N, C-alpha and C positions, 0 to 999 in steps of 0.2 A: 375743355379739350374735346375735340372731335374723336369719336370712337368709330373704327372701321370694322364692318362685318364682312367676312369673306363670302359675299353673295355669289360671286361667280369668278371663275378664272378662265381666261381664253388666251390663245396664242394668235396675235394679230401681227402679221409681218415679222414674225419671229420674236415678238416682244410679249412678255406676260403682262396682261392687263388685269388689275384687281378693281372690280367695280364695287363702289360703296353703296350701302343702303342708307337712305336719309331717314332720320327719325330722331326722337327725343333721346338725348344721351343721359348717362347716369348722373345722379346727384346734381342736376341742374347745369350740366355742361352746356357750352354753346352748341347751337344746332350744327349738325354736320353739313358741310357746304363745299362747293367748288369755288376756286379763286381765279381772279382775272390776272393777266400778265402785269397790269399796272397796280396791283395791290401794294400798298405801302408796306415797308418792312415792319413786321411785328416786333414790338419791344419785348425784351427779355431781361437778362441779368443786368446789363449795363444801364438800361434805363431805370430799372427797379432800384439798384444800389444808390443811384443819384437821388431818386425820390425818397427813399427810406432815410437818407442822411438828413433830410429836411423835416422829418416828422418830430413833433414834440414827444417827450416821455409819456408813456401810457401804462397804466396799471389795469389789467383785465379784472372783471368781476370774479368772485370766487365761488366755487362749488361748495356744497354743505361741508365737505371735508377740508376746505381751506386752500385748495390749489386753484391756479388760474382756470377759468372756464373757457374751453376751446370748442364747446359743443355747437353743433349746427351742421348745415350743408355748405360745402365750400367748393368753388370751381377750381380747376387746374389753371395752368398758364393760358394766356390769350394766344391765339394764332391757329395755324393749320393743324397742329398736332406735334407729335414727337418724331417728325421725319428725320431730323438730324439735329443733335443737341448743339453742334457747333454752328456758327453763323453761316448763312448761305443765301444765295439769291433765288429768284423764282425758278423752279424746275418744271412743274406742270400744274394742271388745274387742281391737284390734290396737295401740292407742296408749295405754299407761298413763301416769299422771302421772310427771314426772321433773324433777329440778333441771337447770339449764343446764350445758352442756359448757363454757361460757365462764368463765374465771377472771379475765380482765382484758379489759375494764373490770369493776369490782366489781359492777355491776348485772346482769351476766350477759347483756347485750344486745349484739348485733352493732352496732358504731358506724357504721351506714350514713350516707352523705351523704343529704340530703333526696330527691334524685331516685332514688337507689338504694333507699331504703326504700320509696318509692312503687312502684318496679318490683317489689320483693320482695312487697309486698302485692297488687299486681296479679296476679302469678303465683299466689299462694296463693288469691286469690279465685276463680280459674278451675280449681282442682284437681278439683272435684266429688268430694271425699272426705269432706265433712262437717265441715271445719274452720270455726270461727267466722268470720263475715264473708264467706263464699263467696257469689257472685252467682247460682250455679246454672248459669252458662255454663261451657263447657270451653275452656281456653286451651292450656296445655302439659301433656303427660304428663311424669312424672318420667323423666329420661333413663335412670335405672337400669332402668326397665321395658323398655328396648331394649338392656340390657346395656352402656350407655355410662357407665361408672364412672370416677372419677378421684380425685385427692387433694383433700382429706384423708379423703374418705369411705372410700377403700380401707383406710385404717389403722384404721377403727372396728371392723372384724371381727377374728376370730381369725386369728393368723398364726403361721407357723413361721419362726424366725430361724436362718439358717445362716451361719457365718462361715468365710471363707477368707482367706489372706494378701492384704491390700490390697483386700478387698471384703466387703460384707455383702449377703446374699440374703434378701429377704422374700417368703415364699410365702403365697398364699391359695388358696382352692379355684378361683378363677376366673383368676388371673393371678399374676405375680411381678414383683419389682423387683430389679435388680442394682445396687448402689450402690458405685461405686469409692471407695476411701479412700486412693488413692495420690497425691493432689495434682493430678490432671489437671484442666484447665480445663473449664468448661461448654461445651456445643455452642453454635453460633450462636443468638442470641436469635430469629432468624427461624424456627427449627425449633420447632414447637408440637406438644405431645402431651397426651393426657388425663391421664397421670400426671406430665407434666413431665419435666424433665431433672435428675436427682439427683446430687449430689456430696457425699461424706461426709468427715468428719474426726473425730478423737478429741480431746476436751478433758477431760483427767482421766478421770473415770468416765463421761463422757457421749459418746454418739455424736450428732454434730451433722450433720444432712442439710440441705443448701441446695438448694432446688427452684426452678428457673426454667423457662421455656419451656412454661408451662401454656396450654392452648388456651381454657379458660373455657367449654367446651361441655357441661358437666354441673353438677350442684348439690352442695352440701355435705351436704345431707340430702334427705329426700323431701318437705319442706314448702316448697321454693322459695328457701331461702337460697342465694345464689350468689356467685360471684367472676367474674373476667374474664381476658382474655388478657394483661393487664398485672400480674397478681397474682404476688407473690413469697411463698413459704412457707419456714419454717425449722422442721424437726423436731428434738426433743431426746429421746433415749431413755437413761434412767439406771436402772440396777438399784439399787434402794434397800433391798431385802430379798432373801433367797435366792429367793423366789417372786413377786416384784413388780417390774415395770418402771414407772417414772414416765414417762408419755408426755406431751410438751408440744409443741404446734405453734402458731407465731405466723404470722399472715397479715397482709400489708400490701399496700395498693393505694390510693394517694391519689385515683385516679379513681373509686373506689367507696366507700371508707371514710374517715372523718374522722381516723382514727389506726390504728396497728397494734393487733391484738387477739389474744388467746391462748385456746386451749382446752387443758385438761389432765384426765387421768384415769389410773387405774392399769390396767395390763395384768397380770392374774394368771396364773401358770403353770397350764396345764391339768391338772386332776386334783387341785388343792389345795383344792377346795370353794368357791372364790370364783367369783362371776359367775353364780350360778344365778338362774333367773327366779322369785324369790320373789314371791308374790302372783298368780301365774297360776292358771288353773283347775286344781285339784290333780290330777284324774285324768289330764289330758293330760301334765302334767309328770312324774307318777309313772311313767306308762307309758314316756315317753321316757327317764327316768332309769334305769329297769330295763333297757331295751334297751341303753343305753350301758354299764351296768355289766357286761353279758354280752358286750360287743363288744371283742375284743382289739385292734381297730384304732382304737378311739374317740379316741385321742390323736393320731392321725395326720391330716395334711391330705390329703384326697382330692380329685381333680379333680371339679368340678361345672361342666361346660362352659356358658358363657353367651356366645352369639355376638353381636357388635356388629351392631345394625340387624336383628336377628331378623325375617325377612320377614313372617311371619304376624302378629307383634305390631305391626309397623308398619302393615300393612293394617287390622287391627282397631282400633287406636287412631285412625287417620284416619277410619274409618267412624263412630266415636263422637264425632268432632268435635275431637279434639286435634291440635295442631300440633307439629312437630319443634322443639325448643329449640335456638336458635343462641346463640353468645356474645353477650352484651349490649354494645352500643356506648355508651359514656358520651356525654352531650350535650356539644357544644362551646360 
């Protein structure tokens, strides 16, 4: 997945333009790129579910303590990034068309309650990014612009998985998660975090991660799809081929959604040729690909510091008329 750095913000014709920096992404992510209007629609959940159904049974190698070995560097989903988790057409050079990340419900839509859908649409209408239906006013900036990331967006990118007895460590360029698998209970539900409080367990070939204690102060994507402080998430990571992990996350919160819903996509092992930004402007991708091929460290996760509440970004975004996004309070 491409990672965007807030290199510059400018107002051009009344529209906020976020300029990306091209460079090697974390954990072997595909090179950051611009996309042509004729870019084919990137496959996500619908295509992957069909492919997965045809795979033969697979048993992963075991670690010394006898659990499935998920270790290594793994890409995120193919495509332009997490611009909108629902299916959409081409928006601009940074936002190519793609299928929905949502595998359930079958229509690929987040099953918002009426008030929550209205709130999501209100957020999107004030993004000033050029999405259909925008009002031209500025409401909230994407919390990720202030380095305020959380689950499940954290899992969209490239990751390195490291396993130790009774724990699994997930590394990205910006942060890490340590997931105990020793049966310890969750922390108090009063403790709230951007990444939540994760507890893992093994169910056959699958690592199941139960996430509570989410603060709800960030978004699932950059297009305003949100969750809240009452949201519960369950991740499932299953190695279904030597170089592929099936990643599934189910999200539930009856204060926001009408039913639990699920996203799924494959995480391909870095260096196996999967996850390239096909359809991007070719010169940019070719140059980035050549640089990666010559880089002996391209498969490693290197730190790319992103500081929460980056002061300069906060000041600039406020000057442009954006507000800080706080957790959404459901109506009573």
